[in-house]
C-alpha positions in Angstrom: 0.1 -0.1 0.2 2.2 3.2 -1.4 1.9 6.3 0.3 0.0 7.9 -2.5 -2.9 5.7 -2.4 -3.3 5.9 0.8 -3.0 10.1 1.0 -5.4 10.1 -2.3 -7.7 7.3 -1.7 -8.1 6.3 1.9 -7.5 9.5 3.9 -10.1 11.2 1.9 -12.9 8.6 2.4 -12.2 7.9 6.1 -13.0 11.4 7.0 -16.0 10.9 5.7 -16.7 7.8 7.5 -15.1 9.8 10.3 -18.3 12.2 10.3 -20.7 9.7 9.7 -20.2 7.8 12.7 -19.7 11.1 14.7 -23.2 12.0 13.3 -24.3 8.0 14.1 -23.7 8.2 17.9 -23.7 12.4 18.8 -27.1 12.0 20.4 -26.0 9.8 22.9 -24.5 13.1 24.7 -26.9 15.3 23.2 -30.0 13.5 24.7 -30.5 15.0 27.2 -30.7 18.2 25.9 -33.1 17.2 23.0 -35.5 15.4 25.8 -35.3 18.9 28.1 -36.0 21.1 25.5 -38.5 18.9 23.1 -40.0 16.6 26.3 -39.8 13.4 24.2 -40.0 10.1 26.1 -38.2 6.9 25.2 -40.0 5.8 22.2 -39.9 8.8 20.8 -35.9 9.9 21.2 -35.3 6.2 19.7 -37.0 7.0 16.7 -35.9 10.1 16.0 -32.5 8.7 16.8 -33.1 5.8 14.3 -34.7 7.8 11.4 -30.9 7.9 10.7 -30.5 4.5 10.3 -33.7 4.3 8.3 -32.9 6.3 6.0 -29.4 5.2 5.7 -30.7 1.7 4.9 -33.4 2.5 2.6 -30.9 4.2 -0.1 -28.6 0.7 0.5 -29.9 -1.4 -2.5 -29.9 1.6 -5.2 -26.4 2.8 -3.5 -24.9 -0.9 -4.6 -26.1 -0.6 -8.0 -24.6 3.7 -8.2 -21.2 2.5 -6.7 -20.6 -0.5 -9.3 -21.9 1.6 -12.4 -20.9 5.1 -11.4 -17.6 4.3 -8.8 -17.2 5.7 -5.5 -15.9 8.9 -5.8 -18.9 11.1 -7.6 -21.4 9.0 -5.3 -20.1 10.0 -2.0 -18.9 13.5 -2.8 -22.6 14.1 -4.0 -24.9 12.5 -1.0 -22.4 14.3 1.5 -23.8 17.7 0.3 -27.4 16.2 1.5 -25.7 15.4 4.6 -24.4 18.9 5.0 -28.1 20.3 4.3 -29.5 17.7 6.9 -27.2 19.0 9.6 -28.1 22.5 9.2 -31.8 21.7 9.2 -31.1 19.7 12.2 -29.2 23.0 13.8 -32.1 25.4 12.4 -35.2 23.1 13.7 -37.5 23.9 16.2 -40.1 21.0 16.7 -39.4 17.0 16.6 -40.8 16.5 13.1 -38.0 18.8 11.7 -35.2 17.3 13.5 -36.7 13.5 12.2 -36.7 15.1 8.6 -33.0 16.4 9.1 -32.0 13.5 11.1 -33.5 11.2 8.0 -31.9 13.5 5.4 -28.1 13.2 7.7 -28.5 9.5 7.6 -29.8 9.4 3.7 -26.1 11.7 2.8 -23.8 9.5 4.8 -25.1 6.2 3.4 -22.2 5.8 1.0 -19.8 7.1 3.5 -18.7 3.2 4.3 -20.0 1.0 1.7 -18.2 3.8 -1.1 -15.4 3.6 0.9 -15.1 -0.5 0.7 -15.8 -0.3 -2.8 -12.4 2.0 -3.5 -10.4 0.0 -1.8 -11.3 -3.0 -4.0 -10.5 -0.8 -7.0 -7.3 0.3 -5.7 -5.7 -2.3 -3.1 -4.8 -6.1 -3.0 -7.5 -8.2 -2.2 -5.9 -10.0 0.2 -5.0 -7.1 1.8 -9.1 -5.5 2.1 -9.6 -7.3 6.0 -7.0 -4.9 6.8 -7.6 -1.6 5.0 -11.2 -2.3 5.8 -10.0 -2.4 9.9 -8.1 0.7 9.3 -10.9 2.6 7.7 -13.5 1.6 10.5 -11.0 3.2 12.9 -11.5 6.4 11.3 -15.4 5.5 12.2 -14.1 5.1 15.8 -12.3 8.4 15.9 -15.7 9.9 15.1 -17.6 7.7 18.0 -14.8 8.8 20.2 -15.2 13.0 19.2 -19.1 12.5 19.6 -18.7 11.6 23.3 -16.2 13.3 25.9 -14.9 16.6 23.0 -18.6 17.4 22.2 -19.7 17.3 26.0 -17.2 19.6 26.3 -18.0 21.9 22.9 -21.5 22.0 24.5 -19.7 24.6 27.4 -19.1 26.9 25.0 -22.2 26.5 22.9 -25.2 24.4 22.2 -26.2 21.6 20.0 -27.2 23.7 17.6 -24.4 25.5 17.2 -22.8 21.6 17.1 -25.0 20.9 14.2 -23.8 24.4 12.6 -19.9 23.2 12.6 -20.8 19.7 11.2 -22.6 21.1 8.5 -19.5 23.3 7.4 -17.3 19.9 7.6 -19.3 17.6 5.9 -19.3 20.5 2.7 -15.7 20.6 3.1 -15.2 16.7 2.9 -17.9 16.1 -0.4 -15.1 19.2 -1.9 -12.3 16.9 -0.6 -13.6 13.6 -2.1 -14.8 15.2 -5.3 -11.5 16.6 -6.0 -9.1 15.1 -4.5 -9.5 11.3 -5.1 -8.9 10.3 -8.4 -11.3 8.7 -11.2 -10.9 5.2 -12.1 -13.8 3.8 -14.4 -16.2 1.4 -12.5 -16.2 -2.3 -13.7 -19.9 -2.5 -14.6 -19.9 1.1 -16.0 -21.6 -0.3 -18.7 -24.0 -2.6 -18.0 -27.8 -2.0 -18.3 -30.2 -1.5 -15.0 -31.5 -4.5 -15.6 -28.3 -6.1 -15.3 -27.2 -4.7 -12.2 -30.8 -5.4 -10.7 -29.8 -9.1 -11.2 -26.3 -8.5 -9.5 -28.3 -7.9 -6.7 -31.0 -10.7 -7.0 -27.7 -13.2 -7.5 -26.5 -11.8 -4.1 -29.7 -12.5 -2.0 -30.1 -15.7 -3.5 -26.5 -16.7 -2.5 -26.5 -19.5 0.0 -23.5 -18.3 1.8 -24.6 -14.1 1.9 -27.8 -15.7 4.2 -25.4 -18.3 6.2 -23.3 -15.3 7.4 -26.2 -12.5 7.4 -28.2 -13.3 10.4 -25.5 -13.4 12.8 -23.9 -10.2 11.5 -27.1 -7.8 11.0 -28.3 -8.6 14.6 -24.9 -8.3 16.6 -24.3 -5.0 14.4 -27.7 -3.7 14.4 -27.7 -4.2 18.7 -24.4 -2.7 19.0 -25.2 0.3 17.0 -28.5 0.9 18.4 -26.6 0.7 22.2 -23.6 2.9 21.0 -25.6 5.3 19.0 -28.3 6.3 21.7 -28.7 3.5 24.6 -25.4 3.0 26.5 -25.6 7.3 27.5 -29.1 6.8 29.2 -28.1 3.4 30.6 -25.3 4.9 32.7 -27.2 7.5 33.8 -30.3 5.7 34.6 -29.0 2.1 35.9 -25.7 3.3 36.7 -26.5 6.4 38.3 -23.8 8.7 37.0 -24.0 11.9 36.1 -23.8 13.6 32.5 -20.0 14.4 32.6 -19.1 11.0 33.9 -21.7 9.4 31.4 -19.3 11.5 28.4 -16.4 9.9 30.0 -17.2 6.5 29.9 -18.3 6.6 26.6 -15.5 8.3 25.5 -13.2 5.2 27.0 -15.9 2.7 25.3 -15.5 4.4 21.7 -11.8 4.0 22.5 -12.1 0.6 22.7 -14.0 0.1 20.0 -11.4 2.1 17.8 -8.5 -0.3 19.0 -11.4 -2.8 18.3 -11.8 -1.7 14.9 -8.0 -1.5 14.1 -7.1 -4.7 16.1 -9.2 -7.1 14.3 -8.5 -6.1 11.1 -5.0 -6.7 11.9 -5.3 -10.1 13.7 -7.3 -11.5 10.8 -5.0 -10.2 7.9 -1.5 -12.0 9.9 -3.9 -15.1 10.9 -4.9 -15.5 7.0 -1.5 -14.8 5.5 0.3 -17.5 8.8 -2.3 -19.9 8.8 -4.8 -19.4 6.5 -7.7 -19.2 9.1 -10.6 -16.9 7.6 -12.0 -13.6 8.5 -15.6 -15.4 9.3 -13.7 -17.4 11.8 -11.8 -14.5 13.7 -15.2 -12.8 14.0 -17.2 -15.4 15.8 -14.7 -15.5 18.4 -15.5 -11.7 18.8 -19.3 -11.7 18.5 -19.3 -14.7 21.1 -17.4 -12.6 23.1 -19.8 -9.3 22.8 -22.7 -11.7 23.5 -20.7 -12.7 26.8 -20.2 -9.0 27.7 -23.6 -7.8 27.3 -25.1 -10.9 29.3 -22.9 -9.7 32.1 -24.6 -6.3 31.6 -27.9 -7.6 31.7 -28.1 -9.4 34.6 -25.7 -8.0 36.7 -27.4 -6.0 39.9 -27.1 -2.1 39.3 -25.7 -2.1 42.7 -22.3 -4.2 41.7 -21.6 -2.0 38.8 -19.5 0.8 40.2 -16.3 -1.1 39.6 -16.9 -3.0 37.0 -19.5 -1.6 34.7 -17.1 0.2 32.5 -14.5 -2.1 32.0 -17.4 -4.7 30.7 -19.0 -2.4 28.2 -15.2 -1.4 27.1 -14.4 -4.8 26.0 -18.0 -5.4 24.8 -17.2 -2.4 22.2 -14.1 -4.2 21.4 -15.2 -7.4 20.5 -18.5 -6.4 19.0 -16.5 -4.6 16.3 -15.2 -7.8 15.0 -18.6 -7.3 12.8 -16.9 -5.9 10.4 -15.0 -8.4 9.1 -18.2 -10.0 7.4 -17.8 -7.3 4.7 -14.7 -8.4 3.6 -15.6 -12.4 3.6 -18.2 -11.9 1.6 -16.3 -9.1 -0.5 -13.6 -11.9 -1.3 -16.6 -14.3 -1.9 -18.0 -12.7 -4.9 -16.7 -11.0 -8.3 -14.9 -8.0 -7.9 -18.1 -6.0 -10.2 -20.3 -7.2 -7.6 -18.5 -5.7 -4.3 -21.0 -2.8 -3.9 -23.9 -4.5 -4.0 -23.0 -7.3 -1.4 -21.6 -5.3 1.0 -24.8 -2.7 0.9 -26.7 -5.7 0.7 -25.4 -6.6 3.6 -25.4 -3.1 5.1 -29.2 -2.2 4.1 -29.9 -5.2 6.7 -27.9 -4.5 9.1 -29.3 -0.2 9.2 -32.8 -1.8 9.1 -32.6 -4.0 12.1 -30.6 -1.2 13.9 -33.4 1.1 13.2 -36.1 -1.4 14.7 -33.8 -2.2 17.7 -33.2 1.5 18.8 -36.4 2.5 18.6 -38.1 -0.7 20.3 -35.7 -0.3 23.0 -37.3 3.1 23.7 -40.5 1.1 23.4 -39.6 -1.4 26.0 -38.4 1.3 28.1 -41.5 3.4 28.0 -43.4 -0.1 29.3 -42.4 0.9 32.6 -43.0 4.0 34.7 -40.2 6.7 34.7 -38.6 7.1 37.9 -37.9 10.9 37.7 -37.7 13.2 34.6 -36.5 11.5 31.7 -35.3 8.4 34.0 -36.2 4.8 32.6 -36.7 1.9 34.8 -33.5 -0.9 35.1 -35.9 -3.6 34.5 -36.8 -2.0 31.3 -32.9 -2.1 30.4 -32.7 -5.9 31.3 -36.0 -6.4 29.2 -34.8 -4.7 26.1 -30.8 -6.4 26.5 -32.0 -9.8 27.4 -34.4 -10.0 24.0 -31.3 -8.6 22.3 -29.2 -12.1 23.3 -32.0 -14.3 22.4 -31.9 -13.0 18.9 -28.1 -12.9 18.7 -27.9 -16.4 19.9 -30.6 -18.0 17.6 -28.3 -16.3 14.9 -25.5 -17.5 15.7 -26.8 -20.9 15.8 -27.8 -20.2 12.3 -24.9 -19.3 11.2 -22.7 -22.8 13.0 -25.6 -25.1 11.2 -24.8 -23.4 7.7 -21.2 -22.1 7.6 
């Protein structure tokens, strides 16, 4: 991997994904402000935040076709303009309906940030290095998640959440310009196919037994991780562990730091194990996802009074291990022809983000089944029930994978 490719291909797409993950996670810190200003319940807060996932998911299949036909440079740069507009609308909005629309527009605008980068890496980097370079890309996203925690909480001492989103709007517009003018053009492999042929490629992905062997466990594990890390970990620390806002932001920072290390480490470990012993990325991912389930089991069924000494450590291990769920993207890319790479990844991403929308929203709906313990304080039993349901679905999906691998 030459320095020129790192500078002109990796870094621009990494910056775009940094912003995408920052948008995804920032509501975990500003949730108390949104709740106080708009009087939101848990279900409404979950739906507002999850609108990002819904619009993100809705565009994944056409995105795969567009990436394979027109290439990642033009598609991501164009979409990021919509994300910048959405961030500006979010900063300006005066009611929950406008915030939902803005959040959905942001999700649509950043919907290509990961998949376009994966497509670009398939086009420019050796296929055997994809798990490694994909891991570096996910690390950039982890840095975005880091920025969405304590740094955003500190920024709120100088401005409000609206000011934060005006800054994000400007940075997103800059990212669009950087990618469009900085990334070199390379003709897409599928540029001359018809739309019918492009759609048939999507159908071939969804008809693949290999895809359906891998997808359920990947989808449930990543949807759980996205829903918790993007919103509900923060309220959990305040409602169950009894931490204040500052301590919660600090804990979110360390969880995001462990997540970032996970993104980096799993890619490197998978790359080394495959080169030395021929161990497949999905085998490595399975180990990580099982460990993440064990951590969530401990989080779910430990008593709240036992948490002050160990809660952060367990959540950090969960964040580290759950990031192994990125390895199936590279595994599937290696198992399909290169011209289908965009559609393979976006097909999997469609399922992940539809499920993330449902999980993030439904956690709020479950919490609303219990009386609040105060202004915006949700019952520990509600969290326990919601997390237990997520564990059951992940366990069933894991059994499905091991029976069909």
